[in-house]
Structure formats: C-alpha cells, structure tokens
NUVO-51998 format. One record per residue (C-alpha): residue number from 1; x, y, z. Coordinates in steps of 0.1 Angstrom, whole numbers, plus 2048, in hexadecimal, padded with zeros to 3 digits. Layout:
N
<atom><num>NUM</num><xx>X</xx><yy>Y</yy><zz>Z</zz></atom>
...
***
This chain:
194
<atom><num>1</num><xx>5BD</xx><yy>63D</yy><zz>C6C</zz></atom>
<atom><num>2</num><xx>5B7</xx><yy>663</yy><zz>C69</zz></atom>
<atom><num>3</num><xx>5B3</xx><yy>675</yy><zz>C4C</zz></atom>
<atom><num>4</num><xx>5D5</xx><yy>688</yy><zz>C4A</zz></atom>
<atom><num>5</num><xx>5E8</xx><yy>666</yy><zz>C55</zz></atom>
<atom><num>6</num><xx>5D5</xx><yy>655</yy><zz>C3D</zz></atom>
<atom><num>7</num><xx>5E2</xx><yy>66D</yy><zz>C20</zz></atom>
<atom><num>8</num><xx>603</xx><yy>66B</yy><zz>C2D</zz></atom>
<atom><num>9</num><xx>602</xx><yy>645</yy><zz>C2B</zz></atom>
<atom><num>10</num><xx>5F2</xx><yy>646</yy><zz>C08</zz></atom>
<atom><num>11</num><xx>60D</xx><yy>662</yy><zz>BFE</zz></atom>
<atom><num>12</num><xx>62D</xx><yy>64D</yy><zz>C09</zz></atom>
<atom><num>13</num><xx>61E</xx><yy>62E</yy><zz>BF9</zz></atom>
<atom><num>14</num><xx>61C</xx><yy>640</yy><zz>BD7</zz></atom>
<atom><num>15</num><xx>63E</xx><yy>64F</yy><zz>BDC</zz></atom>
<atom><num>16</num><xx>64C</xx><yy>62B</yy><zz>BE1</zz></atom>
<atom><num>17</num><xx>639</xx><yy>61E</yy><zz>BC4</zz></atom>
<atom><num>18</num><xx>647</xx><yy>63D</yy><zz>BAD</zz></atom>
<atom><num>19</num><xx>669</xx><yy>636</yy><zz>BB6</zz></atom>
<atom><num>20</num><xx>666</xx><yy>611</yy><zz>BAE</zz></atom>
<atom><num>21</num><xx>656</xx><yy>618</yy><zz>B8D</zz></atom>
<atom><num>22</num><xx>676</xx><yy>62F</yy><zz>B88</zz></atom>
<atom><num>23</num><xx>68B</xx><yy>611</yy><zz>B93</zz></atom>
<atom><num>24</num><xx>699</xx><yy>623</yy><zz>BAE</zz></atom>
<atom><num>25</num><xx>697</xx><yy>606</yy><zz>BC9</zz></atom>
<atom><num>26</num><xx>6AC</xx><yy>618</yy><zz>BE1</zz></atom>
<atom><num>27</num><xx>695</xx><yy>635</yy><zz>BE4</zz></atom>
<atom><num>28</num><xx>679</xx><yy>620</yy><zz>BE6</zz></atom>
<atom><num>29</num><xx>688</xx><yy>60D</yy><zz>C00</zz></atom>
<atom><num>30</num><xx>68C</xx><yy>632</yy><zz>C16</zz></atom>
<atom><num>31</num><xx>669</xx><yy>636</yy><zz>C0E</zz></atom>
<atom><num>32</num><xx>65F</xx><yy>612</yy><zz>C1D</zz></atom>
<atom><num>33</num><xx>677</xx><yy>618</yy><zz>C3B</zz></atom>
<atom><num>34</num><xx>665</xx><yy>63C</yy><zz>C44</zz></atom>
<atom><num>35</num><xx>643</xx><yy>629</yy><zz>C42</zz></atom>
<atom><num>36</num><xx>64D</xx><yy>611</yy><zz>C58</zz></atom>
<atom><num>37</num><xx>658</xx><yy>62B</yy><zz>C72</zz></atom>
<atom><num>38</num><xx>639</xx><yy>640</yy><zz>C6D</zz></atom>
<atom><num>39</num><xx>622</xx><yy>623</yy><zz>C6D</zz></atom>
<atom><num>40</num><xx>630</xx><yy>608</yy><zz>C83</zz></atom>
<atom><num>41</num><xx>625</xx><yy>5E3</yy><zz>C7B</zz></atom>
<atom><num>42</num><xx>61A</xx><yy>5EF</yy><zz>C55</zz></atom>
<atom><num>43</num><xx>617</xx><yy>5CD</yy><zz>C43</zz></atom>
<atom><num>44</num><xx>61A</xx><yy>5DE</yy><zz>C20</zz></atom>
<atom><num>45</num><xx>639</xx><yy>5F1</yy><zz>C29</zz></atom>
<atom><num>46</num><xx>64B</xx><yy>5D7</yy><zz>C39</zz></atom>
<atom><num>47</num><xx>643</xx><yy>5BB</yy><zz>C20</zz></atom>
<atom><num>48</num><xx>64D</xx><yy>5D4</yy><zz>C02</zz></atom>
<atom><num>49</num><xx>66F</xx><yy>5DA</yy><zz>C14</zz></atom>
<atom><num>50</num><xx>674</xx><yy>5B5</yy><zz>C18</zz></atom>
<atom><num>51</num><xx>66E</xx><yy>5B1</yy><zz>BF1</zz></atom>
<atom><num>52</num><xx>687</xx><yy>5CC</yy><zz>BEB</zz></atom>
<atom><num>53</num><xx>69E</xx><yy>5BA</yy><zz>C01</zz></atom>
<atom><num>54</num><xx>69B</xx><yy>599</yy><zz>BEE</zz></atom>
<atom><num>55</num><xx>69F</xx><yy>5AA</yy><zz>BCC</zz></atom>
<atom><num>56</num><xx>6C1</xx><yy>5BB</yy><zz>BDA</zz></atom>
<atom><num>57</num><xx>6CC</xx><yy>59A</yy><zz>BE9</zz></atom>
<atom><num>58</num><xx>6C5</xx><yy>59F</yy><zz>C0C</zz></atom>
<atom><num>59</num><xx>6B3</xx><yy>580</yy><zz>C14</zz></atom>
<atom><num>60</num><xx>6B9</xx><yy>57D</yy><zz>C38</zz></atom>
<atom><num>61</num><xx>6AF</xx><yy>5A1</yy><zz>C3E</zz></atom>
<atom><num>62</num><xx>693</xx><yy>598</yy><zz>C2A</zz></atom>
<atom><num>63</num><xx>68B</xx><yy>579</yy><zz>C3C</zz></atom>
<atom><num>64</num><xx>68D</xx><yy>589</yy><zz>C60</zz></atom>
<atom><num>65</num><xx>675</xx><yy>5A6</yy><zz>C54</zz></atom>
<atom><num>66</num><xx>65D</xx><yy>58F</yy><zz>C46</zz></atom>
<atom><num>67</num><xx>65F</xx><yy>57B</yy><zz>C66</zz></atom>
<atom><num>68</num><xx>653</xx><yy>59B</yy><zz>C79</zz></atom>
<atom><num>69</num><xx>638</xx><yy>59F</yy><zz>C60</zz></atom>
<atom><num>70</num><xx>629</xx><yy>57E</yy><zz>C68</zz></atom>
<atom><num>71</num><xx>62D</xx><yy>582</yy><zz>C8E</zz></atom>
<atom><num>72</num><xx>618</xx><yy>5A3</yy><zz>C88</zz></atom>
<atom><num>73</num><xx>601</xx><yy>597</yy><zz>C6F</zz></atom>
<atom><num>74</num><xx>5FE</xx><yy>572</yy><zz>C76</zz></atom>
<atom><num>75</num><xx>5DA</xx><yy>56D</yy><zz>C63</zz></atom>
<atom><num>76</num><xx>5E9</xx><yy>579</yy><zz>C40</zz></atom>
<atom><num>77</num><xx>5F2</xx><yy>55B</yy><zz>C2D</zz></atom>
<atom><num>78</num><xx>602</xx><yy>570</yy><zz>C13</zz></atom>
<atom><num>79</num><xx>61A</xx><yy>57A</yy><zz>C2C</zz></atom>
<atom><num>80</num><xx>624</xx><yy>557</yy><zz>C35</zz></atom>
<atom><num>81</num><xx>625</xx><yy>54D</yy><zz>C11</zz></atom>
<atom><num>82</num><xx>642</xx><yy>569</yy><zz>C0C</zz></atom>
<atom><num>83</num><xx>654</xx><yy>55D</yy><zz>C2C</zz></atom>
<atom><num>84</num><xx>653</xx><yy>539</yy><zz>C1E</zz></atom>
<atom><num>85</num><xx>65F</xx><yy>544</yy><zz>BFF</zz></atom>
<atom><num>86</num><xx>67D</xx><yy>555</yy><zz>C0D</zz></atom>
<atom><num>87</num><xx>685</xx><yy>53D</yy><zz>C26</zz></atom>
<atom><num>88</num><xx>684</xx><yy>523</yy><zz>C08</zz></atom>
<atom><num>89</num><xx>6A0</xx><yy>538</yy><zz>BF5</zz></atom>
<atom><num>90</num><xx>6B4</xx><yy>539</yy><zz>C16</zz></atom>
<atom><num>91</num><xx>6B1</xx><yy>510</yy><zz>C13</zz></atom>
<atom><num>92</num><xx>69F</xx><yy>510</yy><zz>C35</zz></atom>
<atom><num>93</num><xx>687</xx><yy>4F6</yy><zz>C2B</zz></atom>
<atom><num>94</num><xx>678</xx><yy>4F0</yy><zz>C4D</zz></atom>
<atom><num>95</num><xx>673</xx><yy>514</yy><zz>C52</zz></atom>
<atom><num>96</num><xx>663</xx><yy>517</yy><zz>C2E</zz></atom>
<atom><num>97</num><xx>64E</xx><yy>4F9</yy><zz>C33</zz></atom>
<atom><num>98</num><xx>63F</xx><yy>507</yy><zz>C52</zz></atom>
<atom><num>99</num><xx>639</xx><yy>52A</yy><zz>C43</zz></atom>
<atom><num>100</num><xx>629</xx><yy>519</yy><zz>C25</zz></atom>
<atom><num>101</num><xx>614</xx><yy>504</yy><zz>C37</zz></atom>
<atom><num>102</num><xx>606</xx><yy>51E</yy><zz>C4E</zz></atom>
<atom><num>103</num><xx>600</xx><yy>531</yy><zz>C2C</zz></atom>
<atom><num>104</num><xx>5EA</xx><yy>515</yy><zz>C20</zz></atom>
<atom><num>105</num><xx>5D8</xx><yy>511</yy><zz>C3F</zz></atom>
<atom><num>106</num><xx>5CF</xx><yy>536</yy><zz>C42</zz></atom>
<atom><num>107</num><xx>5C3</xx><yy>538</yy><zz>C1A</zz></atom>
<atom><num>108</num><xx>5BC</xx><yy>515</yy><zz>C0D</zz></atom>
<atom><num>109</num><xx>5B7</xx><yy>524</yy><zz>BEB</zz></atom>
<atom><num>110</num><xx>5D9</xx><yy>534</yy><zz>BEA</zz></atom>
<atom><num>111</num><xx>5E8</xx><yy>520</yy><zz>BCD</zz></atom>
<atom><num>112</num><xx>60C</xx><yy>52F</yy><zz>BCD</zz></atom>
<atom><num>113</num><xx>60D</xx><yy>525</yy><zz>BF0</zz></atom>
<atom><num>114</num><xx>605</xx><yy>502</yy><zz>BE7</zz></atom>
<atom><num>115</num><xx>61D</xx><yy>502</yy><zz>BCE</zz></atom>
<atom><num>116</num><xx>63A</xx><yy>510</yy><zz>BE2</zz></atom>
<atom><num>117</num><xx>632</xx><yy>4F4</yy><zz>BFC</zz></atom>
<atom><num>118</num><xx>635</xx><yy>4D9</yy><zz>BE0</zz></atom>
<atom><num>119</num><xx>656</xx><yy>4E7</yy><zz>BD7</zz></atom>
<atom><num>120</num><xx>664</xx><yy>4E7</yy><zz>BF9</zz></atom>
<atom><num>121</num><xx>657</xx><yy>4C4</yy><zz>C00</zz></atom>
<atom><num>122</num><xx>667</xx><yy>4B8</yy><zz>BE0</zz></atom>
<atom><num>123</num><xx>68B</xx><yy>4C5</yy><zz>BEE</zz></atom>
<atom><num>124</num><xx>682</xx><yy>4B8</yy><zz>C10</zz></atom>
<atom><num>125</num><xx>67C</xx><yy>493</yy><zz>C00</zz></atom>
<atom><num>126</num><xx>658</xx><yy>491</yy><zz>C0D</zz></atom>
<atom><num>127</num><xx>64C</xx><yy>488</yy><zz>BEA</zz></atom>
<atom><num>128</num><xx>62A</xx><yy>47C</yy><zz>BF6</zz></atom>
<atom><num>129</num><xx>622</xx><yy>49C</yy><zz>C07</zz></atom>
<atom><num>130</num><xx>62F</xx><yy>4AC</yy><zz>BEB</zz></atom>
<atom><num>131</num><xx>619</xx><yy>499</yy><zz>BD3</zz></atom>
<atom><num>132</num><xx>5FA</xx><yy>4A8</yy><zz>BE7</zz></atom>
<atom><num>133</num><xx>602</xx><yy>4CB</yy><zz>BE8</zz></atom>
<atom><num>134</num><xx>60C</xx><yy>4CB</yy><zz>BC2</zz></atom>
<atom><num>135</num><xx>5E8</xx><yy>4BB</yy><zz>BBC</zz></atom>
<atom><num>136</num><xx>5D9</xx><yy>4D7</yy><zz>BD1</zz></atom>
<atom><num>137</num><xx>5EC</xx><yy>4EF</yy><zz>BBC</zz></atom>
<atom><num>138</num><xx>5E2</xx><yy>4E1</yy><zz>B9C</zz></atom>
<atom><num>139</num><xx>5BD</xx><yy>4E1</yy><zz>BA5</zz></atom>
<atom><num>140</num><xx>5BF</xx><yy>507</yy><zz>BB1</zz></atom>
<atom><num>141</num><xx>5D4</xx><yy>510</yy><zz>B8E</zz></atom>
<atom><num>142</num><xx>5C9</xx><yy>4F5</yy><zz>B73</zz></atom>
<atom><num>143</num><xx>5D7</xx><yy>507</yy><zz>B58</zz></atom>
<atom><num>144</num><xx>5F8</xx><yy>50F</yy><zz>B68</zz></atom>
<atom><num>145</num><xx>615</xx><yy>4FA</yy><zz>B5A</zz></atom>
<atom><num>146</num><xx>629</xx><yy>4F8</yy><zz>B78</zz></atom>
<atom><num>147</num><xx>617</xx><yy>4E8</yy><zz>B90</zz></atom>
<atom><num>148</num><xx>610</xx><yy>4CB</yy><zz>B76</zz></atom>
<atom><num>149</num><xx>636</xx><yy>4CB</yy><zz>B6F</zz></atom>
<atom><num>150</num><xx>640</xx><yy>4C9</yy><zz>B91</zz></atom>
<atom><num>151</num><xx>624</xx><yy>4AD</yy><zz>B98</zz></atom>
<atom><num>152</num><xx>631</xx><yy>495</yy><zz>B78</zz></atom>
<atom><num>153</num><xx>657</xx><yy>49A</yy><zz>B88</zz></atom>
<atom><num>154</num><xx>64B</xx><yy>48F</yy><zz>BA8</zz></atom>
<atom><num>155</num><xx>638</xx><yy>471</yy><zz>B97</zz></atom>
<atom><num>156</num><xx>658</xx><yy>468</yy><zz>B86</zz></atom>
<atom><num>157</num><xx>66E</xx><yy>469</yy><zz>BA6</zz></atom>
<atom><num>158</num><xx>652</xx><yy>452</yy><zz>BB6</zz></atom>
<atom><num>159</num><xx>657</xx><yy>43A</yy><zz>B98</zz></atom>
<atom><num>160</num><xx>633</xx><yy>440</yy><zz>B8B</zz></atom>
<atom><num>161</num><xx>637</xx><yy>443</yy><zz>B66</zz></atom>
<atom><num>162</num><xx>611</xx><yy>43F</yy><zz>B60</zz></atom>
<atom><num>163</num><xx>60A</xx><yy>45D</yy><zz>B75</zz></atom>
<atom><num>164</num><xx>627</xx><yy>472</yy><zz>B64</zz></atom>
<atom><num>165</num><xx>618</xx><yy>469</yy><zz>B42</zz></atom>
<atom><num>166</num><xx>5F7</xx><yy>475</yy><zz>B4A</zz></atom>
<atom><num>167</num><xx>602</xx><yy>497</yy><zz>B56</zz></atom>
<atom><num>168</num><xx>617</xx><yy>499</yy><zz>B33</zz></atom>
<atom><num>169</num><xx>5F9</xx><yy>48F</yy><zz>B1F</zz></atom>
<atom><num>170</num><xx>5E6</xx><yy>4A8</yy><zz>B32</zz></atom>
<atom><num>171</num><xx>5FF</xx><yy>4C5</yy><zz>B2F</zz></atom>
<atom><num>172</num><xx>601</xx><yy>4BC</yy><zz>B07</zz></atom>
<atom><num>173</num><xx>5DF</xx><yy>4CC</yy><zz>B05</zz></atom>
<atom><num>174</num><xx>5E8</xx><yy>4EF</yy><zz>B13</zz></atom>
<atom><num>175</num><xx>60D</xx><yy>4F0</yy><zz>B17</zz></atom>
<atom><num>176</num><xx>620</xx><yy>4DD</yy><zz>AFD</zz></atom>
<atom><num>177</num><xx>642</xx><yy>4EA</yy><zz>B04</zz></atom>
<atom><num>178</num><xx>63F</xx><yy>4E2</yy><zz>B27</zz></atom>
<atom><num>179</num><xx>634</xx><yy>4BE</yy><zz>B21</zz></atom>
<atom><num>180</num><xx>64F</xx><yy>4B9</yy><zz>B06</zz></atom>
<atom><num>181</num><xx>668</xx><yy>4C5</yy><zz>B21</zz></atom>
<atom><num>182</num><xx>65A</xx><yy>4AB</yy><zz>B38</zz></atom>
<atom><num>183</num><xx>65E</xx><yy>491</yy><zz>B1F</zz></atom>
<atom><num>184</num><xx>681</xx><yy>49A</yy><zz>B18</zz></atom>
<atom><num>185</num><xx>68A</xx><yy>49C</yy><zz>B3C</zz></atom>
<atom><num>186</num><xx>67A</xx><yy>47A</yy><zz>B47</zz></atom>
<atom><num>187</num><xx>67B</xx><yy>466</yy><zz>B28</zz></atom>
<atom><num>188</num><xx>656</xx><yy>460</yy><zz>B2A</zz></atom>
<atom><num>189</num><xx>647</xx><yy>466</yy><zz>B08</zz></atom>
<atom><num>190</num><xx>622</xx><yy>46B</yy><zz>B00</zz></atom>
<atom><num>191</num><xx>615</xx><yy>469</yy><zz>ADE</zz></atom>
<atom><num>192</num><xx>601</xx><yy>487</yy><zz>AD3</zz></atom>
<atom><num>193</num><xx>5E5</xx><yy>46F</yy><zz>AC8</zz></atom>
<atom><num>194</num><xx>5E2</xx><yy>45A</yy><zz>AE9</zz></atom>
***
C-alpha cells in the first residue's frame, strides 16, 4: 500500500477508535463505512462494523457482513469464530457448527472456538462431540472455569456423576464459587477433604 494511502487508512482507523472511546458508535460506524468504500474487502473495517451491528441488535446484518468477510478472508480463523458466534445467537446451529468447526481446523489452538463449538454441540444434543470440544478447550485454557463448568454439565447429562465429581473437585482448587454453583445445580457434592 502506498504511503499516503496507508496514512489515510491509519487515520480512519484512529478516528473510528476515537469515536468508540467516546461512546459514539454511530459515528464510528460511519467511519467504518467510509473505510469499506475506500478500502474494499478490508477485514478490519468489515469485522469492526459487524461487531457494532451486533451491539446495536442488527444480528442478521452482521451475519451477512461476516459471511462476506469469511468469503474474502477464508483462512483467518478469527473471522470464522465471529461468524459462528453470531450464527449461534441467531439459532442457526448448523451454520454455527460449520463456522466454528472451520475455525478450529484453521487454528487448533483457538480456545474460544473450541468452547463455542462445545456450546453449539450441546444445543444440538450431540454430547459425545461436545465432550471432545470442551476437553480441547480445557486443555488450552486450564484455568478458565467456563469450559470446566460446561464439561461437568455434559457429564451430568450423560449420567456420568463420577466424572462430574472429578471436575467439581478440580474447580474447588481455583474456582470455589463455580464449584459451589455446580454442586447446587447438579446435586453432586464434593467434600473439601476428598
């Protein structure tokens, strides 16, 4: 990109960020719109605009824009994750599954994609696959309680209280509030000594 064009791009990016810091989402959206016109296919501008649209409740519009982003930038796992996230919010579970699966294929260490995939598989009642996705998430993010929580819930749904108990015991070591919540919700209690 020529220097002047690059400076124009950076200036617009800075302006959009400034509007966001000031809480002026509509002004930021207008800048992102200008960026999309001046720099067709720019992933940053398109994805940022889609994010604003999600916040504004324009989920269908955001899904269409993110679909275009992944068409243009098909090798970027982050865009596939964002598309999967919005599709899950729209209750398009098959579409969410496909997008999140693609994100994990492109970036096997993208922990949030594995977590999102696990949640979608739970909603699809595909618990065996959800278990595997959540295990991958907890391997990548061992200190985050979210994957562990969902993993325990899947074990309960699969009638595997011994496995759920192991997770509750594990969570008591670093997230006692989450462990207590699981105990209340599942009725599986783990003593602090055991």
